[in-house]
C-alpha positions in Angstrom: 8.4 -0.1 2.4 9.7 0.9 5.4 13.1 -0.3 6.8 11.9 -2.8 9.8 9.4 -4.0 7.2 11.7 -4.9 4.5 14.8 -6.1 7.0 12.0 -8.9 8.0 10.7 -9.6 4.1 14.6 -10.6 3.3 14.3 -13.3 6.1 11.4 -14.4 4.5 12.9 -14.4 0.8 11.5 -17.4 -1.4 12.1 -17.8 -4.8 10.3 -15.3 -7.0 7.2 -17.3 -8.1 6.0 -17.0 -4.2 5.9 -13.2 -4.3 3.9 -11.0 -2.8 5.2 -11.8 0.6 3.1 -9.1 3.2 -0.9 -8.8 2.4 -2.3 -5.7 3.6 -5.8 -4.2 2.9 -6.0 -0.2 1.8 -8.9 1.7 3.4 -9.0 4.9 0.6 -10.4 8.1 1.5 -10.8 11.1 -0.6 -10.5 14.5 0.1 -11.5 17.4 -2.1 -12.9 20.9 -1.6 -14.7 21.8 -4.4 -14.3 20.0 -7.7 -10.5 19.9 -6.5 -8.4 16.3 -4.5 -6.9 18.1 -1.9 -5.9 14.5 0.1 -5.5 11.2 0.3 -6.1 9.8 3.7 -4.8 5.6 3.5 -5.3 2.3 6.6 -3.0 0.2 5.8 -3.9 -3.4 7.5 -1.8 -5.9 7.6 -1.8 -9.5 7.5 -1.9 -11.3 10.7 0.5 -13.9 9.8 3.5 -10.8 9.0 2.0 -8.7 11.6 3.0 -11.6 14.2 6.5 -12.1 12.3 7.3 -8.2 12.8 6.3 -8.3 16.8 8.2 -11.5 17.3 11.5 -9.7 15.5 11.1 -6.9 17.6 10.1 -8.6 20.8 6.8 -7.4 21.3 3.6 -8.9 22.7 6.5 -12.0 24.5 2.9 -13.3 25.9 0.8 -12.7 22.0 -2.4 -11.6 24.1 -2.9 -9.0 21.3 -2.4 -5.8 23.4 0.9 -3.7 23.6 1.9 -2.0 26.4 3.1 1.8 25.4 6.3 1.5 25.2 6.0 -1.8 23.0 3.8 0.5 20.6 6.3 3.2 20.3 8.7 1.1 19.4 6.3 -0.9 16.0 5.4 2.4 15.1 9.0 3.2 14.9 9.7 0.6 13.0 6.3 0.4 10.4 7.3 4.4 10.4 10.7 4.1 9.5 10.6 4.9 6.1 13.6 5.0 3.7 14.1 7.5 1.8 13.2 7.9 -2.2 10.4 5.4 -0.7 7.2 6.3 -3.2 4.4 5.2 -0.3 2.9 2.6 -3.0 0.3 5.6 -3.5 -0.1 6.7 -7.4 -2.7 9.2 -8.4 -3.3 10.7 -12.4 -4.7 12.8 -14.6 -5.0 12.0 -17.5 -2.8 9.3 -17.6 -0.4 12.5 -15.7 1.1 12.0 -12.6 -0.3 14.3 -10.2 2.4 15.7 -7.1 2.0 14.1 -3.9 3.3 16.2 -0.4 5.3 14.3 2.4 3.4 12.0 4.8 1.3 13.7 7.2 -0.8 12.5 10.4 0.6 9.1 10.5 -0.4 6.6 13.6 0.0 2.7 13.1 -2.3 0.7 16.0 -1.7 -2.7 16.9 -6.0 -4.4 17.4 -7.0 -8.4 16.8 -3.3 -8.8 15.8 -3.1 -7.0 13.5 -0.9 -3.9 12.3 -2.4 -0.8 11.6 -0.4 2.0 9.9 -2.9 5.5 8.8 -1.2 7.7 6.8 -2.6 11.3 5.1 -1.1 11.8 1.2 -1.5 16.1 0.1 -1.8 16.8 -3.2 -0.5 19.7 -4.4 -0.7 19.0 -8.3 -4.3 18.4 -8.9 -6.5 20.2 -11.6 -9.9 19.8 -11.0 -12.3 16.9 -11.9 -12.2 13.3 -11.4 -8.8 11.5 -11.1 -7.2 7.7 -11.3 -5.7 6.4 -8.0 -3.9 3.1 -7.5 -2.2 1.6 -4.1 0.7 -0.9 -5.0 4.0 -2.1 -4.3 5.8 -1.5 -7.7 8.3 -4.8 -6.8 5.2 -6.8 -6.3 6.4 -7.4 -2.9 2.8 -6.3 -1.0 0.3 -7.1 -2.1 -2.8 -4.6 -1.8 -6.3 -4.9 -1.7 -8.3 -1.8 -2.3 -11.8 -2.1 0.4 -14.8 -0.5 -1.0 -16.3 1.5 -0.5 -13.7 4.3 -1.5 -15.7 7.4 0.5 -15.2 11.1 -0.9 -15.8 13.8 1.7 -15.9 17.5 0.7 -18.1 17.6 -2.7 -20.9 15.6 -3.7 -19.8 16.0 -6.9 -18.0 13.8 -7.4 -17.8 10.0 -6.7 -15.3 6.9 -7.3 -15.4 3.3 -8.3 -13.4 0.6 -7.8 -12.5 -2.0 -10.7 -10.6 -5.5 -9.3 -7.0 -6.4 -11.1 -7.6 -9.2 -13.7 -5.3 -11.0 -11.6 -5.1 -14.3 -14.6 -3.6 -11.4 -17.1 -1.5 -10.6 -14.6 -0.5 -13.6 -13.2 0.0 -14.6 -16.8 2.6 -12.0 -17.7 4.5 -13.1 -14.9 5.2 -16.2 -16.0 6.0 -14.3 -19.8 8.9 -12.9 -18.1 10.0 -15.1 -15.4 10.1 -17.3 -18.3 12.6 -14.9 -20.4 14.9 -14.8 -17.9 17.8 -17.2 -16.7 17.0 -18.8 -13.0 19.4 -17.5 -10.9 17.8 -13.8 -12.0 13.9 -14.0 -12.2 15.2 -15.6 -8.0 17.2 -12.4 -7.4 15.3 -9.9 -9.8 11.4 -10.6 -9.9 9.8 -8.6 -12.5 8.2 -4.8 -11.7 4.8 -6.2 -12.4 3.6 -4.8 -9.4 0.8 -2.2 -11.2 -0.5 -5.2 -12.9 -1.8 -5.8 -9.9 -2.9 -3.3 -8.4 -6.5 -2.7 -8.5 -7.5 1.0 -9.6 -10.3 3.3 -8.2 -11.6 6.0 -10.6 -12.2 9.3 -9.5 -15.4 11.4 -11.7 -17.1 14.5 -11.3 -20.4 15.4 -12.3 -19.3 18.3 -15.4 
């Protein structure tokens, strides 16, 4: 999570059972060239409550009219796009169960629309083989809950299509409960299990032939 979001999330810290603290609608666009995946374009729309808290924390949109000045938008962009070293970008791509390498973020931008923060960026794919892929957007620590917005688009080919399978939230919640009950209470509140993947929607891309 970005530095500013991490700092704000710390202020919202609550018992582990209260996770997540940030909800994001994730639009995913897959860019193919022929049968090879070239890039993943992401649009993240942050929930209204968290967007309000962050703008208040940054001292922008003080009149709460949902309109930012150019200077305020620059402040917001600088905060949201400040990715700390080691942050993986909450995007995971695999082929036949093996991780696909992703390049550094490109074309990053931030908008503020209808009281919600919208972050857009592209991640180039650097090691994909021709064919389908599995794509997930999730925060391993589940501080952020992502929901993939359908449909997921595939451009650059007519041979490949994407299908979204929703996470089994009941099974994921039961797993969290089991893990937390197995920890001392103070440890459970301080170190939430790495269960973000269990709550992640799954995008499966299949290609003809």
